[in-house]
N, C-alpha and C positions, 0 to 999 in steps of 0.2 A: 504493499499500500504506499503510493509516494506521498512525500509530505514536503509542500513549496509553500516559504516564507516570502514574502516580499515586504521588504521594508523601503519605505518611502518619508518625503515630507508629506505632510496632510494635506488635503486642498482638491483630491482627485472626487468628482462625482460618482454618484450611485451608479449611472448608467457606464462610466467608464470602468468602475471595478468590475460590473456585469460582464461587460466584452473582455477584459483582461482574463476575469477567471473561465469565462468559455474558451477563449484560445490558447491560453496556458494548459487547460485540460486537453482541448485537443492534440494538442503535441505532445505532451508527456502520453496520454494514451498511444497515440499512433506509433512515435518513435520507441517508447519503453514498452509498447504490447499489451498495455493494461488496460482492464475495464475503467472506462471513464467514470463511472460509479465507486471506483476505489481511490482517485485523486483527491487530495484536502489540499487546499490552499488557504492559506494565514495573511491577512493583510496586516502589518505593524505600521499602525501611522504614527510618526513622531512631529513635534510642533521645532519650528525652527531654532528654540531654547533649548534643544535637547540634542542637536547634533553639530558638530564642527567639523571642520577642515582644515589644516594647516594650523591648528593651533584657535582657531577664530570661529565662534558661534556661528551658524549661517543668520541667525537674527542680526547681528552686527555688520552683517555684509551689504 
């Protein structure tokens, strides 16, 4: 049973998440030869004050 975690900055719409979930499931199912019902996707959304690049919080950029 594949588990996929997508970490990203918050702000995507529900429709975008639905489309991403659909497409990721299709690819994992096709390439990995698993039933689509077995694919689990977790969206982990983070605010800009919880993520840093090169020592700087994104909120400060």
